[in-house]
Structure formats: C-alpha cells, structure tokens
N, C-alpha and C positions, 0 to 999 in steps of 0.2 A: 504493500500500500504506500501511496505517496504521503509525504509529511502533511500536505494540505488537508487530506482527509482526516488524519489523526488529530491535527490541530483543531479542526472543527468538532470532532468528537470530544476532545478534551474540554473545549470551551462549553459545549453542550452539557457535559456531565457536571462541570464546576458551576454552571449557572442554575443547577437544580435547586428547588426550595431547600433552605437550610433546615436541618433536623439536629436534634441533640445527638452528638457524637455519630453523625452520619458517616458511613464508610464508603459512600458512593464517590466516584472520582477516579483519578489516574494515579497509580502507585508505581514507583520505579525502584528496582533493586536487583536482587541476585538470589539464586539457589546455589548453595554450596554442597558438595558431595562429601558426606561425613566419612567416606572411605579413604580419603587422602587429602593432603594439603594442596592448595593452589588449583584445585579442580573446581570450576565454577560455571554458572550458566546465567548471564545477564538476562533480566526479565522485565516486562511491563505488564501490570495487571490493571484492567479497566473494569470497574464495578458499577452496576446500576441496580436500582431498587425495583423489586417486583411487588406482588400483592402481599400485604401484611409484613411479615418478617422475611419474605423470600428475597433472594438476591440472584443476579445473573451477571455474566460478563465474559471477558476474553482474557486469556493468559497467553502472552507471547514470550518465547525463550530462544536464546541463541547459545551455541557452544562457545565458551570463552576463547577469544582470539581466533575464532573461526566463524564469523558472522554469516557466512554463506550457508551454514547448517543451522536451520531454525525450525520452529514448530509453533502453531497457533491452535489453542484448545478453546472450545466453548465450555464455560464453567457455570455451574448452578449450585445454590446453597441457601443458607439461612443465617440470620443473626443469632449469636449466642450471648450469654451473659458477659463474657469477657472479650468478645470479638465476633468471629464468624467461622463457618465451615463451608468450604467449597469443594465440589466434586468435579472431576473431569468427565464431561458428558460425551464429547466427540471431538475428533481431530478435524479442524477446519482447513489447515494448510500445512505443508511440510516442504522444506527446501534442502538440497544437498544430501539427500538420503544415501547411505551406503548399503551394500549388500547385507551386512550383518548388523547394521545400526538400528536402533529403536529408541523411542522416548517412553519414559515411565509415566503411568497415570494411576490415579486412585483418589484419595481424599486428603485435603489440606486443612488443618485446624489452625486458625490465626488468633493471636492475642493482640489487642489494640492498645497502644500507648497514646492517649489523647494529648499529652504534653508535647511529645516529640513528633506526633503524627506518624507513628511507626507501626508497622505490622510485623510480628514475628510468627512465622508459620512452621508447623511440623507436618510433613507429608508422610502418609502411610500408603505405599504403592502395592499394586497387584504383584504377586511373585512371578515376574517375567525376567529371565536372565539374571542380572545382578541387582534388579530393582528391589529395594526394601524400604528405606526411609530417606528423607531429604530435609534440609533446613532452609527456610526462606527468610529474607529480610527485605522489607519494602519501606520506603518513605514517600510522602507526598508533600507538595508545596501548598501551603495554606497561609493566608494572611493572619498574623497573630497580633498586629497592632491595629488601632482604629482605622476604619476604611474612609473616614472623613476627617480632613484637617483644615485649619484656617489658612487663608491665602497669605503668602509671604512669611509664614512662620516656619522656622526650621524644625523638622521633625525627624525622628528615627523610625523608618519603616522596618517592620520585623516579620519574617516569614519562617516557616518550618522547612525542612528538607536537608539534603546532604550535598555539600559542594555546590552551593547555589550560585548561579550566574545571572546577572541583571542586564537586560538589553532595552533600548529605547524603541526597537522595531521588531515586528514579527519575523522578519527575515534574518534576524540575529547578526546584523552587520554593524550595529552601533552599541558596543559594550559600554556598560556604565559602572558596574561594580561586581565584586564577588563576595560571597558570604551570606549569612542570614540576616544582616542588617544593612540598611542603606540610608544615610543621613542626607536629607535634601530639603529644599524650600520650593514649594510649588505655588504658582499663581493661577493655575487652571486645572480642571479635572484631567488626570493623566493616566494612561494605561502603560504599565511596564510588562515586559515579556521575560519570563524566567524559565531556566532549565536547571536540571541537576546533572552534575558530573559524576554521580555515584552509579557506576556500572551502566554507562549510556549504551543504547542500541539504536538501530535504524528506526525504531518505532518510538523512541523517547519523546514525550510530549513537550510542547512549548506552552507554558501556563500563563495566561493573561491575568494580571492583577491591576484592578482599576482603583485609583484613589480619588475620591470626590473632594473638591475644594470649595469652601464657602467663604463669603466675605470678599473684601478687596484688600490688596496689599498696601500697607502703610508706606509713606515715603521713607527712604533710607537716610539715616543721618550720615554726614561725611565721616570717613574714617580718620582717626587721629594719626598724625605722622609720627612714626617711631623715632626715638633719638638715634643719632648715628652710632653705629657699633664701634667699640674701641678695639684696636688690634690686640691680640693676645700677648701677654708678657712672656718674654723668652725664659726658658727654664734655666736655673742656675747650672753652672758647669758640673756641680756635684750630683745633679739629678739625671738619671739615665732611664730610658724606657725599658720596661721588662722585656726579656727576650720573647720572640714570637714562636709559639710551638708549631711544628710542622703540621700542615693541614692534610688530612687523609685524601688520597687521590683515588677517584673512581676510574676503574678500567672499563670504558664504555662498551668494548667489544667482548669482554669476558662475561658471558651470560650462560644460563643453564636451561636445560629442558624443564618443562612444567612439572613441579612436584618431585624433582630428583636433584641429586648433586652432580649429575652428568654434565660435563662441559660441552657447549656447542662447538662445532668444528672451527668457527671463526675466532675462537678464543686463542688458538695456537700462536698466531702471529704476535699478539701483544705479550703473551707469557714468554715466548722465546726472546723478545726484546728485553723483558724484565730480567730474565736469567742472564742475558749478556751483560746488563748493567751490574748485576750482582757479582759476576765474575771479574768485571773490570774494577770493582771497588771491594776488595776482600774484607774490609772491616765493616761494611754496611750490613745492618740488621733490619729486618722488616717485620711489621705486624700485619697480618691479613685478616680483615673483618668480613664476615659473610652476612648477607641480608636476603630476605624473601619478600614476596608480595603480601599484601594484607588480605589474604584469602585463606580460608580454612582455620584450623584450630591453632591458637597461639603456641601451645606446648609442642605440637608437631613442627610448626614453623621454626621454633627456636632450635630444635635438633637439626632441622634441615639446613639452617643458616650455618651451624657449626660444621656440618658435613661439607658444605660448599667451600668454606674456608680451608678445610683439610684437603679437599680435592685440588685446590690451587697449590697448596704446599707440596702435595705429592708430585704434582707436575714439575715444580721447580727442583725438587730433590732428584727426580729422575733426569733432569737436565744438568745435574752435577753440582747443585748447591747444597751445602751442608745443612742438615735438618735443624741444627741448633741455632742457625741464623734466622730462622723464620718461626714466629709464634702466630697462633690463630685464636680467634674468638668469634662468637656469633651474636647478632642482635635480633634474630627472629624477624618479626614484622613490625618492630617498634620504630623504625626509621625510614619509612618510604620517602623517596624523592619526588614521586609523582602520584596523582590520585589513582588508587587501585581500581581495576587491574591494569597493570602496565609491565611489560616484560623487562623494562629497564630497572625495576625494583629488585629483580632477581640478579643481584650483582655482588661484586666484592670490591672492597676498598683497601688500599695499601698505604702504610705510613712508616716513615723511618723512626726507629727507636734507638735509644742509647744502650 
C-alpha cells in the first residue's frame, strides 16, 4: 500500500470520538523472538472499534533488515480489563515468501500503559514449526499537553511515542524537532506531522497533531542589548589542563551477523590493518569493547557483546599479536549509537590502554 492510503487511515482512526482509554488508532513497534537475541520483526498495528467491546484491525510485520519479506493479518478481538486480546483471523497479504518460510499466528494478549501509550503483548501461537510464543511492544503518538493554546504564548507541546520526529508538512520535508516535547509560540491554528523512529517500516504512519490557537498575539517588547562579553583571563603558567584520555575508536566495517559473534567477511581488511599497527608498535596495548543492538533480552545481549569482543581478539592473536596485549569487555545493548534496529550497533570499539 502507498503511504497516502495509510496516512488517510491513520488520520481517520485518530479522528474517532475520544473514549476513556480508547485503544483505537495506529501503534508502531516490534515483535521480538524470545528464542535468540537480535531477532526481530518491525510491526504496525491498526485498531478500530466494533460493537460493544469488540475490536478489529490489521497487523503488518516485516522481517528485521529484510523488509521485502512481510505479512499482513486481519485481526479480531475484544477489550479486557487491562488491555485487549486479538486473534489472527486470516492472512491478507504476504511478500517475499520462501519455500520453507511461514508466519506464526494465534492469539495476542496486550496490556495497556495509559501513561506511556504503550502496548505490551504476549503471543501464544499455533504449534507450527518452531512457533510457540512471541513478545510485542507497541507505542502510539498521542497529544499529552493541551490541544488549545493562547496566541503568541510560548508553550511546550508534549506527545507520547518513541523516537518522535516533528515535521511542518505531511511530506516530511520540513523537520522541526525530535523528541517528545517541542517548545514553540504559535499565532494561528497549526497542524504538525509526527513519526516514530522506533522500528519504522514501509507502513509506518504519519500522525497529524493539530493545535488550536485562541486570542491575538500581544506586541513584543524590544529585547535588551546584552553587555559586551569580556575576553577570558589567561591561565597562570602554573595551571595546566588535565590530560585528555584516548577516545574509543569505532571500527565501522567490523560488524557481525545477527545474533552471533561471527564476523562478517568485510571485517578482515580493517582487522588486518589493526594487526599491522600493533606489530609496528610493540608496546601498544588495546582494549576491545563489544556492543549489540537493543533487540532481545539484555542478559543474552551482554554475553553476546563479550563474545564479539573475544572474536576480534582471537582474530588478532591468530594474526600474530600476543594475547596479553589485548583485553576485552562487553557493554551489551547499553550503548547504541543509532536508534535500534541498526546493524551499525553490532560493533566493536578499540582504545589504547597503558
């Protein structure tokens, strides 16, 4: 489907009459496979209200880092005391299917967090292949600050969602801000267009948020001219800046296969150059730090990061570098450089140590 269709659907759902803790709308997130780290399926869930407590909608999923493989399910269910339960009714569409590939289906029980506008889901699947259970996490963008503000008054607009991005236009060509708050002063009713960077897919919605403006802006008082800044006083000769510690260096081409400490083939060139530098500087010692993407269970990711650092050390030792010159450690998924999921988070960093 084209974005224009889903944008219209998103606006229609979000424009539905407000209800107490209504779960209708567009949710964006991910299903993680509890069988292993870094296995994930970005997803978009669209929910509409039926009769009484009945709900229906559409669940779209992609294979992580393989968006050509996707599925769309029709979903039906009902509200519960803590959230909702949805069942897979039928498959509407599938792309990139392989001979032995299949998608799991069954029932998903969701718990709703009204403060965060978050759905946490536990799936129980029909026993087909290795289908058993799955874990879902969804967020939706919803205005949390007043929808009406005074003209010319600086206000902080606040929304829910993860990795939120603000735009001035529906085509997303005029970025304004990032994050859950945006401080601005408006003179006329304005519509902002928001997206989430949390596991985006080709079906991720653009959410319009309209802020009504009342009254007229008052005239602005002239700004006071600040006094001229004085040049900083020179430091006495006895004062010396503290030594700068070496900054860890990311090896951008030293990456790993998803969920494993197996180095990708393109890592060889950079590691061979690193080994050559170590041979040229016999007194140089290094620390190798391993990292993972923020997908899967933290404990498993911690172990995986340590294994990745060890894999780099093993490579260097095989290249003739003494093992005692290289130490290793792992940070798990605690220090991503990019919004997950991103292959560049599955990395190592090296730094010189004394």
